[in-house]
Structures are given as structure tokens and as C-alpha cells.
N, C-alpha and C positions, 0 to 999 in steps of 0.2 A: 797670665792675669795681670793687667796693669795695677800698679800701685796707686792707692788711694790716699789722699791727704785733704787737710782742711785749709780753706782760704777765707778770709772774712774782710768785711768792710765793703761799702757800695761800689767804689770804684774798682776793686779787685774782681768782685763778683760779677759786676755788670760787664767789665772788660772780658772776662773769661766767657760770659754767655754770648757776647758779640762775636768773639774770635773762634771758639771752640766749643759750641754749646753741646756737641755730642759727647764731650768729656765731662760734663756737669751731671753728676748723678742724682743729686737732690740739694734742694735750698732750705735752709732753716731760717725762718723770719719771725722776729718778735711781734705777736698780734698788736701790741701797744702802739707800734709804728703804724699810724694810719695817714701819714702824709703823703704828699705827692710823690716824693722819691720812692717810698716803699711800693706804692701802687704802681709807679712806673716799672719797678723792677719785677714785681709780680706779673705785670702784663707781658713783659718781655720774655719771661720764664715760660708763661703759657704759650705764647707764640712759638717758642723753640722746643715745646714739648717737654719741659723740665719740671718736675714735681715741687710744689713749694709746701713746706710743712711748717705749721705753727708751733714754735717753741718759745717759752717764757724766757725773759732775760737771765734768770737765775742759771738755767741750764746752758744757755749759751756762753755765760761767764765761765762755767766748769769746762765746757768743751774748748775754749780759747785761752784758759788759764788767766782770766780776767783781763784779756787783752781789750783794746778799744775796737770792738767788732760792729758798733753802730746798730746793733739789732739784726744782722744778717751774717749768716755763715753758710759755706757751701761745701760739700764734699765732691771732690773732682779727682779726675785722673791726673796723674803727674805728666807734665808736659813733656813730649819726646823731642827736646832740642838736642842738638850736637853738644856733646860734653867733652870733645877732644879738638884740640886746636887745629891739628893736622886735617881733621875731617872738615872743619870749617873752611879752612884756606884751600883745600884741594877742589872744593866744588864751586869756588867763586868764578863768576864769568865778568868781573870788574875789578878795578884796583881796590885792595884791602882797605878797610877803614876800621881801626881797632881802637878802643878805649882801655888803657891800662891803668889801674888804680893801685896805688902803693900805700898801704896802711890806712885804709878807711875802716873805721871801727864803727861808727854811727850807722845803724841800719836806715834811717831816715835819709841819710846822705846817699847810701848805695841805691836805695829805691828811687831816689830822684835822679841819680846818674843813669839808672836803667831806663828811666822814662825818657830822658833826653837822649839816650842812645837809640831808642826805638824811633823817636822823631827824627833823628838825624841820619837814620839808615846805617847805623854803626853793625858791622857784621858780627862782632863779638866783644864782650867785656871780659877782661882778664884781671885777675887779683891773686895775691898770695892766700894759701890756705892758713897761715899761721899770722897771728896778730892782726887780723882783719875780719870783718864780718862777712858771712856767707849769705845765702837765700834763707830767709826766715819769714814767718807770717807778716811780720811788721814791714820787711822789705817789700814783700809782695802787694801789700795793702797801698804803700806809697808809690809803688811803680804803677799802679792803676792798669795792670794787665801787661806791662812790659817785661815782667819776669817770665811771661809765657811765650814771648816773641823774640827776645834776644838771648842767644846763647850766652851763659856766664861760665866762664872757664876759670876754675881755682887750680892753681899751679903749686907745686912743693917748693921750687926755686924759681923765683922771679927773675933773678939776674940771669940765670941760665936760659930761661924761656926768652928773655930780651935778646940774648946773643943767637938763639935759634931763629927769631924772627929776622935779625939782620942777615943771617946766611940765606934767607928766603928773599932778600933783597927789599924788605920792608923798612922804610925809613922811620926812625924812632925820634920823636920830637917832645922834650920834656917842657912842661910849662913851669916857668920859674921866674918870679918877679925880679929876681937879681940879674937876669940875662940881658945881654947887651942889645939885642935886637927885639923888636916887637913882632907879634904874630902876623901883623899886615905886610910884613918884609919877607915872610917865609913863602916858598913856593910849595903848594900843597896839592899838587895834581896827581902825583903818582901814588903807589902803595905805601900806607903810612900808619903809624900808631901814635896816638896822643898818649902821653904818659903824665899822670897827675898825681900829687901826693895830697895828704890831709891838709885842711887849712891850718895854717900856723906852723906845723912841723914840716910840711912839705915832702919831697922826696928823700929816701934814704940815700946814702952816699954812693953805694953800689948801683943803685937804680939810676941815679943821676949820671954816673961815669959810663953806663951802657947807652945812653942816649947819643943820637948822632948829632944833635944840636939842641940849643934851648932857646926858648922864646918866652916873652913876657907879654901879659895883657896890658895895654896902656890904661893907666888909671888916671883919670883927669879930674876926679872929685877928691874928696877928704878921706874916704876910706882907704885902708891900706891893703886889704885882700877882700877875695870873694869866696863865697861857699864853693866847694869843689864841684858840685853840680851845676851852678852857674857859670863856673870857669870852663867846665867841659861843654856847655852849651855854647859859649862864645867861640871857643876853639873850634867845635866842630861845624858850627854854622859858617864860619869863615872858610873851613875846608869845602863845604858843599857849595858856597858862592864861587870859589875858585874853580871848582870842578865843572860847574856849569859853563864857564866861559872857554873851557878848552875842548 
């Protein structure tokens, strides 16, 4: 029997309905939400054959431990994504594209990174189990359904995982504002993984040392750094641009 869990927020619930409606068991909707967004969600659920139950806001608060649920919660089957890196890599039919996150502790940042990864066709997002955030309801809400489509691989030892990726001939590029070359000078056509650290702190020393090369994002304005999800989007978009030309 599949594991059931709760997701909440209009983006997360709507995304799951559109992608895997069969795994949505029921939706709880605050009857005080009479706006177009709520009506559109109820209509989508009806079209997918999913029951919508009216539940007041106080009960939804209790179900989500007072998270920002926006008046909608769904009970769903846990997504059956690959949870093993070898499984992900062994079934690829194109050069690997990975996003490796070192020390991301903010669930909003991880959720946004997953959303970017989904948009850019990333095959897996990799992060350490310790001193980093994992998949939480907040992550799922911010990811707007991407937590259900992009494999998230939490590893015990990130440095060892990076070495194993290199043994598979996956080129590792660390995004580092102190790098001597910018990302537009890097060849991004083959199997590769972008490695990013938290804004401000960057990558840890061992993580940086295990990268094959470093590249910086050219900053032409007055700000000194970008949010990690924005940085990921810039790096991944350039990767896809180059790959379309090969």
C-alpha cells in the first residue's frame, strides 16, 4: 500500500492534480475561499474525479501545523521517484545534467531550486543529508509540483558522491564568484553537474576541491551575489542553450 502524506498550497495541489491526479486521494478546501482560484481548483479536481471536502480554516491549521496552506490541503500518495543516484544515471539516454546543492538550509531556496531544475530538465538534484534541508511541505509548496517530478537524492557524504560522479565521467563545475573564468567561457555540452553553495557562504572546502573547474556568473550591476535558485537558473539555462547548438 502506498504511503499517504499531505501537501498544501494552491501551486502544489494544482501541480499534483495536473501531473498525477490518480495519486490525489482527496482535497480539503476552506469554504470561505470563494475566489476564482479556489473555484478553478475545485473544477479541475472534479474533472479529474477527485473528491473535494469542505474543511474550515482552523482544522486545516491543525492538519498542517499552522503552515501557510492558503485554504487548501490534499492527501496524496508519495511520489515514486528514483531515490538512488545509480538508478537515475543508469537509465539516462542523454548526457547527465545534475544540480548539486551544498549547505542549502532554507526550504524556500530548495523549493525554488527544484522548480528551476524541473524547468531546465535536470535529471536529479543532489544534496547532503546533514546540515541541509530535505523535502518538507514548505519545499513542496514553493516547488509548485516540481518535488513530484525531479528526483531529490540526499547523500550521506557529498564529497564521496562527487568523486563517484567523476568516476562516471561526469564533469563537475562549481559556481564560485571568485573563479577566474565566467560561465560563458565553459563548454557545457557533455555529462555534467553544477555545484552550488548557499548564498554568502558558498561551497564548503571539500566540495570545492572535488570540482573539476570553477566558473563565475558575470555580475554587471551593483549587487554582489544572487540567490542560489537564481544562480542555478542562470547556469542551467546556459547549459541548455549550449546543448541545443551541438
